[in-house]
N, C-alpha and C positions, 0 to 999 in steps of 0.2 A: 387732805393729806397734811399731817403735822409739819410744821416748819423744820427744816433740816433733813427731811427724808427725801432721798433722791428718787425712789420708786417703791411701790408697795412690796413688802417682803413676806408677809404672812399669807398662808393659803386663803384665809377669810377675806383678805383685801384684794387678792389678785382678780379673780372672776373673769379674766379675759381669755383664759385657756392657754396661755403661754407662761413660761417661768423665766423671770429675769435671771441673768447670769451675774452673780456677785463675785467681785474680786478675782477675775480670771487669771490664770497662770499664763506666762509668756515664755516663748523660746526664741533663740536667735534666728534671724532670717535665714542664715545658712543651714539651719536644721529644719526648715519648713518646706521640705521637699514635696509634701502632700499638696501644696498650693501651686497651681499652674502659673506660668508667667503672665497669663492674661486674666488671672483671678482678680476680681474687684475687691478692694479693701477700703475701709474708712480709716484715714490716718489722722493721728494727733501727735503733736510735738510741743514740749514745754520744757524749758530749762535744760536743754541737752538730752532729754529723754524722749524717745519716740515709741509710739504704739501703732500697730496695724490690727484692725478688727475685720476679719473676713466677712464679706456680705453674706456668703453662704451660711455662716454661723448665725448671722442676724436674722435670717429667715426663721430660725427655730426659737430664738430667745427674744427678739424684738427690742429688748432693753438690756444694756450691760451697765452695771454699777462698778466703777473702777476708781482707783485713787492714783493720781499722778502728782509727784512732788508734794505729797501731803494734802493735796486738794481733791475733794470728791469730783468725779466726772461721770455724767450720765451720757451714754452713747445710744442712739436709737436709729432705726432705719425702717 
């Protein structure tokens, strides 16, 4: 994998049968009524910015390529 690449992005490189999620959109926690109170999430916080990645979403994508505070972040489960 080339330096600086967080996860394969082209169909030719994937080969694993799942599609990484790139640059996901986020909503406020107050708008996430579809998540139950006992829903498992992977959490990340940096510089006053917090993200929650639902594990149920990770079952489908396995890899999330995100950017937080200008820094690339790879999330996997």
